[in-house]
C-alpha positions as CSV (number, residue, x, y, z in Angstrom):
1,M,0.1,-0.1,0.0
2,V,1.7,3.1,-1.0
3,W,0.7,6.6,0.7
4,I,0.9,9.7,-0.7
5,H,0.1,12.5,1.2
6,G,-1.6,15.7,1.3
7,G,-1.0,19.0,2.3
8,S,-2.6,21.4,-0.3
9,Y,0.6,20.7,-2.6
10,Q,2.4,23.0,-0.3
11,S,3.6,21.0,3.0
12,G,3.9,17.7,4.3
13,Q,6.1,14.4,4.2
14,G,6.1,11.0,3.8
15,M,7.7,10.2,6.9
16,Q,5.1,11.9,9.1
17,Y,2.7,8.7,8.8
18,D,3.7,5.8,10.9
19,G,2.6,2.7,8.9
20,R,3.2,0.2,11.7
21,E,-0.4,0.3,13.0
22,L,-1.9,-0.1,9.5
23,A,1.0,-2.8,8.3
24,L,0.4,-5.4,11.6
25,E,-3.1,-5.0,11.5
26,G,-3.8,-5.3,8.0
27,N,-0.8,-7.6,7.3
28,V,0.2,-5.4,4.3
29,I,3.8,-3.7,3.2
30,V,3.0,0.3,3.9
31,V,5.4,2.7,1.6
32,T,5.3,6.6,2.0
33,I,6.8,8.3,-0.2
34,N,8.0,12.0,-0.9
35,Y,7.4,14.8,-3.8
36,R,8.4,18.5,-4.7
37,L,5.8,20.7,-3.3
38,G,5.0,24.5,-3.8
39,A,6.8,26.2,-6.7
40,F,9.6,23.4,-6.5
41,G,6.9,20.9,-7.5
42,F,4.0,22.9,-9.2
43,F,5.4,26.1,-10.5
44,T,4.1,26.5,-14.3
45,T,4.1,29.5,-17.1
46,G,1.2,27.1,-18.5
47,D,3.6,26.4,-21.3
48,E,6.1,24.7,-22.6
49,I,9.0,26.7,-20.8
50,S,7.4,25.2,-17.5
51,R,5.1,22.6,-17.8
52,G,4.6,22.3,-14.1
53,N,3.3,19.1,-12.6
54,Y,7.2,18.1,-11.5
55,G,5.6,17.0,-8.1
56,L,3.0,14.1,-10.1
57,W,5.9,13.0,-11.8
58,D,7.6,12.3,-9.0
59,Q,5.1,10.3,-7.4
60,S,4.7,8.7,-10.8
61,F,8.6,8.2,-10.9
62,A,8.2,6.4,-7.2
63,L,5.5,4.1,-8.4
64,R,7.6,2.8,-10.9
65,W,10.6,2.2,-8.6
66,I,8.3,0.4,-6.5
67,H,6.9,-1.6,-9.3
68,E,10.5,-2.8,-9.8
69,N,11.9,-2.8,-6.5
70,I,8.7,-4.0,-3.8
71,D,9.6,-7.6,-4.4
72,S,12.9,-7.6,-2.4
73,F,10.7,-6.1,0.3
74,G,8.5,-9.0,0.4
75,G,5.8,-7.5,-1.8
76,D,4.3,-8.4,-5.0
77,R,4.5,-6.0,-7.9
78,N,1.1,-7.3,-9.1
79,S,-0.7,-6.3,-6.3
80,V,0.0,-2.5,-5.5
81,T,-2.6,-0.1,-4.1
82,I,-1.8,4.0,-4.1
83,F,-3.9,5.7,-1.5
84,G,-4.0,9.4,0.2
85,E,-6.0,11.9,1.6
86,S,-6.8,15.4,0.4
87,A,-4.0,17.0,-1.9
88,G,-2.8,13.0,-1.9
89,G,-6.3,11.8,-2.8
90,D,-6.2,14.7,-5.6
91,S,-2.8,12.7,-6.7
92,C,-3.9,9.5,-6.8
93,T,-6.6,9.8,-8.8
94,F,-4.4,12.1,-11.1
95,Q,-2.1,9.1,-11.1
96,S,-5.0,6.8,-12.2
97,L,-5.8,8.9,-15.1
98,F,-2.3,8.8,-16.3
99,P,-2.2,5.4,-18.9
100,G,1.5,5.7,-18.5
101,N,1.4,4.1,-14.9
102,K,-0.3,0.7,-16.5
103,G,1.2,-2.0,-14.3
104,F,2.2,0.0,-11.7
105,F,-0.8,-0.3,-9.4
106,Q,-3.8,-2.0,-9.5
107,R,-5.9,-0.3,-6.8
108,V,-7.0,3.2,-5.6
109,I,-8.3,4.7,-2.5
110,A,-9.0,8.4,-3.1
111,Q,-9.8,9.8,0.6
112,S,-11.1,13.1,0.5
113,G,-10.0,14.7,-2.4
114,V,-10.5,13.7,-6.3
115,A,-9.1,15.2,-9.3
116,T,-12.3,16.3,-10.7
117,D,-12.7,19.2,-8.2
118,P,-13.9,22.1,-10.3
119,L,-11.7,24.5,-8.6
120,Y,-8.5,23.2,-10.2
121,F,-9.1,23.8,-13.6
122,S,-11.1,27.3,-13.1
123,K,-10.9,30.0,-15.8
124,E,-10.6,31.8,-11.9
125,R,-6.7,30.4,-11.9
126,R,-4.7,33.0,-13.7
127,I,-2.1,31.3,-14.4
128,E,0.2,33.7,-16.5
129,E,-0.5,36.7,-13.9
130,E,0.4,34.4,-10.7
131,S,3.7,33.0,-12.6
132,S,4.6,36.6,-13.4
133,K,3.9,37.6,-9.8
134,F,6.2,35.2,-8.7
135,L,9.3,35.5,-10.8
136,R,8.9,39.2,-9.8
137,R,9.1,38.6,-6.2
138,I,12.0,36.3,-6.7
139,G,14.1,38.9,-8.6
140,C,13.3,37.1,-12.2
141,F,11.1,39.0,-14.2
142,Y,11.9,39.2,-17.8
143,S,9.7,39.9,-21.2
144,D,11.6,36.6,-22.2
145,R,10.3,33.9,-20.0
146,I,12.7,31.6,-21.2
147,A,15.4,34.0,-19.5
148,A,13.1,34.2,-16.4
149,I,12.8,30.7,-16.0
150,N,16.9,30.4,-16.6
151,C,17.2,33.1,-14.0
152,A,14.5,31.2,-11.6
153,R,16.3,28.2,-11.5
154,T,19.8,29.6,-10.1
155,V,17.5,31.2,-7.2
156,P,18.3,29.4,-3.5
157,A,16.0,27.1,-2.6
158,S,15.8,29.1,0.4
159,V,14.7,32.3,-1.2
160,I,12.1,30.2,-3.1
161,L,10.7,28.6,0.4
162,E,10.4,32.0,1.6
163,K,8.7,33.8,-1.2
164,Q,6.2,30.9,-1.8
165,P,3.3,31.9,-4.8
166,P,-0.1,31.4,-3.4
167,A,-2.2,28.2,-2.8
168,L,-4.4,27.8,-6.2
169,S,-1.3,28.8,-8.2
170,V,0.6,26.0,-7.4
171,I,-1.5,22.9,-8.0
172,P,-1.7,20.2,-11.3
173,I,-2.5,21.7,-14.1
174,V,-3.6,20.1,-18.0
175,D,-0.2,19.7,-19.6
176,G,-0.8,17.4,-22.0
177,E,1.7,15.0,-20.4
178,I,0.8,13.6,-17.0
179,I,-2.6,15.2,-17.4
180,I,-3.7,14.9,-20.5
181,G,-7.0,16.8,-20.6
182,T,-9.6,18.3,-18.3
183,P,-10.2,15.1,-16.0
184,A,-13.9,15.2,-16.0
185,L,-13.9,15.8,-20.0
186,E,-11.4,12.7,-20.3
187,L,-13.6,10.6,-18.1
188,L,-16.7,11.5,-19.7
189,D,-15.0,10.2,-23.6
190,K,-15.2,6.0,-23.3
191,T,-12.7,6.2,-26.1
192,S,-10.3,8.0,-24.2
193,E,-7.1,6.0,-23.2
194,V,-7.9,7.7,-19.5
195,Y,-11.5,6.4,-19.5
196,R,-9.9,2.8,-20.2
197,F,-6.9,3.0,-17.8
198,F,-9.3,4.3,-14.9
199,T,-11.8,1.8,-15.2
200,S,-9.3,-0.9,-15.4
201,L,-8.2,-0.4,-12.0
202,D,-10.3,-1.1,-8.7
203,Y,-11.8,2.1,-7.2
204,M,-12.1,3.2,-3.8
205,A,-13.5,6.9,-2.9
206,G,-15.1,8.8,0.0
207,S,-14.8,12.1,1.8
208,L,-16.2,13.2,5.7
209,D,-19.5,14.8,6.5
210,G,-17.1,18.0,7.9
211,D,-14.6,18.3,5.1
212,G,-15.9,21.7,3.8
213,A,-14.7,23.5,6.8
214,A,-11.3,23.1,5.2
215,F,-12.4,24.3,2.1
216,L,-12.9,28.2,4.1
217,G,-9.2,28.8,3.5
218,L,-9.8,28.7,-0.5
219,L,-12.2,31.9,-0.3
220,P,-10.8,35.2,-0.8
221,A,-10.1,36.6,2.3
222,S,-11.6,40.0,1.1
223,S,-15.1,38.7,1.3
224,Y,-14.8,38.0,5.0
225,S,-14.5,41.6,5.8
226,R,-16.6,42.6,3.3
227,F,-19.6,40.7,5.0
228,N,-18.0,40.9,8.3
229,V,-17.6,37.4,9.2
230,R,-15.3,35.3,10.6
231,P,-15.0,31.3,9.5
232,S,-14.2,30.8,13.8
233,Q,-16.9,32.5,14.7
234,G,-19.9,31.7,12.0
235,L,-21.2,32.4,8.6
236,T,-24.3,34.1,7.9
237,T,-27.1,33.7,5.2
238,E,-26.2,37.1,3.7
239,Y,-22.7,35.6,3.3
240,L,-24.0,32.4,1.5
241,C,-26.0,34.1,-0.8
242,D,-24.5,37.3,-1.4
243,F,-21.0,35.3,-2.1
244,V,-20.4,31.7,-1.9
245,A,-23.3,30.8,-3.9
246,G,-22.3,33.2,-7.0
247,Y,-18.7,32.2,-6.1
248,L,-18.9,28.4,-6.8
249,A,-22.0,29.0,-9.7
250,N,-19.2,30.9,-11.6
251,L,-17.1,27.7,-11.9
252,C,-19.6,26.3,-14.1
253,C,-22.0,28.8,-15.6
254,P,-20.6,32.2,-15.1
255,G,-23.6,34.8,-15.0
256,D,-26.4,32.2,-14.3
257,V,-28.4,33.8,-11.7
258,Q,-30.6,30.8,-11.7
259,V,-27.8,28.5,-10.4
260,A,-26.6,30.6,-7.6
261,N,-30.4,31.1,-6.5
262,E,-30.4,27.4,-6.6
263,I,-27.7,27.1,-4.3
264,C,-28.7,29.7,-1.7
265,K,-32.4,28.3,-1.5
266,T,-31.2,24.9,-0.5
267,Y,-28.1,25.5,1.5
268,T,-30.3,28.6,3.5
269,D,-30.4,27.5,7.2
270,T,-31.7,30.3,9.4
271,R,-32.2,28.0,12.6
272,S,-29.0,29.5,13.9
273,L,-25.5,30.9,13.2
274,E,-23.9,27.5,13.8
275,S,-26.2,25.6,11.8
276,Q,-25.9,28.1,8.8
277,S,-22.1,27.6,9.2
278,I,-22.4,24.0,9.1
279,A,-24.8,24.2,6.1
280,I,-22.0,26.3,4.0
281,S,-19.3,23.9,4.9
282,T,-21.6,21.4,3.6
283,L,-21.9,23.3,0.6
284,L,-18.2,23.7,-0.1
285,A,-17.5,19.9,0.3
286,D,-21.0,19.2,-1.9
287,A,-19.4,21.1,-4.7
288,L,-15.6,20.9,-4.5
289,L,-15.3,17.3,-3.3
290,T,-18.3,14.6,-2.1
291,F,-20.2,15.2,-5.8
292,P,-16.6,15.4,-7.9
293,K,-16.3,11.9,-5.9
294,L,-19.7,10.4,-6.7
295,F,-19.1,11.3,-10.7
296,T,-16.0,9.3,-10.6
297,A,-17.4,6.6,-9.0
298,E,-20.7,6.8,-11.7
299,V,-18.1,6.5,-14.2
300,H,-16.0,3.8,-12.7
301,Q,-19.0,1.4,-12.2
302,S,-20.6,2.2,-15.3
303,E,-17.9,0.0,-16.8
304,N,-17.7,-2.5,-14.4
305,L,-21.6,-3.1,-14.0
306,Y,-21.3,-6.7,-13.2
307,S,-17.8,-6.7,-11.2
308,D,-17.5,-5.3,-7.7
309,S,-14.8,-3.3,-8.1
310,T,-16.1,0.4,-6.9
311,Y,-16.4,1.5,-3.5
312,S,-17.8,4.7,-1.9
313,F,-17.3,5.5,1.7
314,Y,-18.6,8.7,3.9
315,I,-17.3,9.0,7.3
316,T,-19.5,10.5,9.8
317,R,-17.5,9.8,13.1
318,F,-17.3,13.1,15.3
319,N,-14.8,13.5,17.9
320,P,-13.6,16.3,20.2
321,V,-10.1,15.5,19.5
322,Q,-10.3,17.2,16.4
323,F,-10.3,20.6,17.7
324,S,-6.8,19.9,18.8
325,L,-5.2,18.3,16.1
326,F,-7.1,20.0,13.5
327,P,-7.7,23.8,14.5
328,D,-7.6,25.3,11.2
329,W,-10.0,22.6,9.6
330,S,-12.4,22.5,12.7
331,P,-13.9,25.7,13.5
332,P,-16.2,25.5,16.8
333,W,-19.4,25.3,15.5
334,L,-18.4,22.0,13.5
335,N,-19.9,19.3,15.0
336,R,-18.7,17.1,12.1
337,A,-15.8,14.6,11.2
338,S,-13.2,16.8,10.1
339,H,-11.0,17.1,7.0
340,G,-7.9,14.6,8.1
341,M,-9.6,12.3,10.8
342,D,-9.6,9.2,8.4
343,F,-6.0,9.3,8.4
344,V,-5.9,9.8,12.1
345,Y,-7.6,6.2,12.2
346,L,-5.6,4.9,9.5
347,F,-2.5,5.9,10.9
348,F,-2.4,7.1,14.9
349,A,-5.7,5.6,16.3
350,R,-3.8,3.8,19.3
351,E,-1.7,6.7,19.5
352,V,-4.4,9.5,19.8
353,F,-7.1,7.8,21.5
354,Q,-5.5,4.8,23.8
355,H,-4.3,7.5,26.5
356,L,-7.7,9.4,26.9
357,G,-9.7,6.0,27.2
358,Q,-11.5,5.9,24.1
359,Y,-11.5,2.4,23.5
360,D,-14.5,3.0,20.9
361,D,-12.5,4.8,18.6
362,I,-9.2,2.2,18.5
363,E,-11.9,-0.3,17.6
364,F,-13.4,1.9,15.2
365,G,-10.1,2.5,13.3
366,I,-9.3,-1.2,13.6
367,K,-12.3,-1.5,11.3
368,I,-11.0,0.7,9.1
369,K,-7.8,-0.7,8.8
370,K,-8.9,-3.6,8.1
371,Y,-11.3,-2.3,5.3
372,W,-8.4,-0.5,3.5
373,A,-6.5,-3.6,4.0
374,N,-8.8,-6.0,2.6
375,F,-9.4,-4.0,-0.7
376,A,-5.5,-3.6,-1.3
377,K,-5.5,-7.2,-1.0
378,Y,-8.6,-8.5,-2.8
379,G,-10.4,-5.4,-4.2
380,N,-12.9,-5.9,-2.3
381,P,-13.1,-4.7,1.7
382,N,-15.3,-7.0,3.1
383,G,-13.6,-9.6,5.7
384,P,-14.5,-11.4,9.0
385,F,-15.9,-9.7,11.5
386,L,-16.5,-6.4,9.6
387,P,-20.2,-5.2,8.5
388,F,-21.1,-6.4,4.9
389,W,-19.9,-3.6,2.5
390,P,-21.7,-4.0,-0.9
391,S,-19.7,-2.2,-4.1
392,Y,-21.3,1.0,-5.4
393,G,-23.1,-1.0,-8.3
394,A,-26.6,0.0,-9.8
395,N,-28.2,1.2,-6.4
396,R,-25.3,3.5,-5.9
397,N,-24.3,2.3,-2.4
398,T,-22.3,4.0,0.0
399,Q,-20.7,2.7,3.5
400,V,-21.3,5.4,6.1
401,L,-18.6,4.9,8.7
402,D,-19.3,5.5,12.1
403,L,-19.4,3.5,15.5
404,T,-22.7,2.1,13.9
405,I,-21.3,1.0,10.4
406,R,-24.5,1.1,7.9
407,T,-24.9,1.3,4.2
408,V,-26.9,3.7,2.1
409,S,-28.1,3.3,-1.8
410,N,-28.4,6.6,-3.6
411,I,-27.1,9.0,-0.9
412,F,-27.8,12.4,-1.0
413,P,-30.8,12.0,-3.7
414,E,-32.1,15.4,-3.4
415,K,-28.7,16.8,-4.7
416,N,-27.3,14.6,-6.5
417,R,-28.7,15.4,-10.0
418,F,-27.4,19.1,-9.5
419,W,-24.3,18.5,-8.3
420,I,-23.3,15.6,-10.9
421,D,-24.5,18.4,-13.4
422,F,-22.4,21.0,-12.3
423,T,-19.3,19.0,-12.4
424,K,-19.9,18.1,-15.9
425,K,-21.0,21.5,-16.7
426,S,-17.8,23.2,-14.7
427,A,-15.3,20.5,-17.0
428,F,-17.2,21.9,-20.4
429,E,-16.9,25.3,-19.0
430,N,-13.4,25.4,-18.1
431,G,-11.8,22.6,-19.8
432,R,-8.7,22.3,-21.9
433,S,-8.0,19.6,-24.5
434,C,-4.6,18.9,-26.2
435,F,-2.7,18.1,-29.1
436,S,0.7,17.4,-30.1
437,V,3.2,18.9,-32.1
438,F,6.8,18.3,-32.8
439,R,9.6,20.9,-32.2
440,Y,13.5,20.4,-32.2
441,G,12.7,16.5,-32.6
442,R,10.6,16.2,-29.6
443,R,6.9,16.0,-28.8
444,I,5.4,19.2,-27.6
445,P,1.6,18.9,-26.1
446,Q,-0.2,22.3,-26.7
447,C,-3.1,22.7,-24.5
448,V,-6.3,25.0,-25.6
449,A,-9.7,25.7,-24.3
450,S,-11.9,23.0,-25.0
451,K,-14.4,23.6,-27.8
452,R,-16.7,20.7,-26.8
453,K,-20.3,22.4,-25.7
454,Y,-22.0,20.7,-22.6
455,P,-26.1,20.0,-23.9
456,Q,-28.4,22.4,-21.8
457,T,-28.9,21.0,-18.6
458,H,-31.8,22.5,-16.0
459,F,-30.2,22.8,-12.8
460,N,-32.2,22.0,-10.2
461,F,-32.3,20.0,-7.1
462,K,-35.2,17.8,-7.8
């Protein structure tokens, strides 16, 4: 089992995750890897001068090394599972959409992160503008971009680290190589090599019911001061309807007031400031994670209707320890499972919960580890003494993971059609497709705005 850590592509390292609990309780070999982060891993000019995605290439080369060498550590090169959380979950799905990885792994577990998040490929990302700002900060701004990049490569690493560009300007980009095209568009094309590789893998994906609070930091800081709100204290209905709804609607349908109004109406909760804050957190998770994840599950199971190779989960176990573990992702009003708690149960359950006397959570962590390890070994999470977990299948089954584990079919039916359509429409609105030209004797992918049009869809929550 190969763990790809998260950290918004800006922080983290493999050695932060102790794989002993998972290895012992799941009887698996756990490998953690590192990859370049921030500007080192994802700075791009949006063209062949500095293509970006270097961190993703690091991951792919690590997977190649593991494939070639894991037998020497008692592993099986034909039974490799990649799994990761947040940006690590995104990375797992990016790697599962790169046909060049064929043979390097057979299974994927994406936790609280997915490559079809519409924010990644939004037109709101002003790549050229952000790259120019960064080059200016490090003293390498030239009108000749080749000269600018050559200059940047001479700047000491400590300077680059100190002057890191903002988060959304150093994340993966469609480059026509490791990310061949906008992921959702590639997955909608059943003739694409990306689709064929993705659907050939065993796939498990899921999220937590409090994940959305971690996305509050992605909203413009100016919007909080404008509406006089603080995420730590709570978010108002005015903030939802006059800013957040329109901000998200612009990802798929710029200027479409109907979409913004539907979002406002569905996520308005005036019972209290706390309940409205939770509703906004849920909205962010629905738009950027939960339903983009269900979209990938829909695509995967559509090609695997008669095999049990697609699994979906949703973690709802709330534990107050999250307020001290993840204060940035767990505002005081969040009585949901915080972003990051899944990897606590996978890697640190005994360490965190034993001294607190929370033995139910230790047992819950054991179940999580056994589900994950069984999937890694057999492509199926089920095993002795575990509640049965059906595949996603035609009933769209999701395993709700809490102290009491249950299966829900067609989870969130009242929102499913709206957000699946939203994910698709966002891909068509912001999509990029790539083609190849040859220059200086080598292949150079050229990526342009997709000309494919999404069919007219009536967005509603029915």
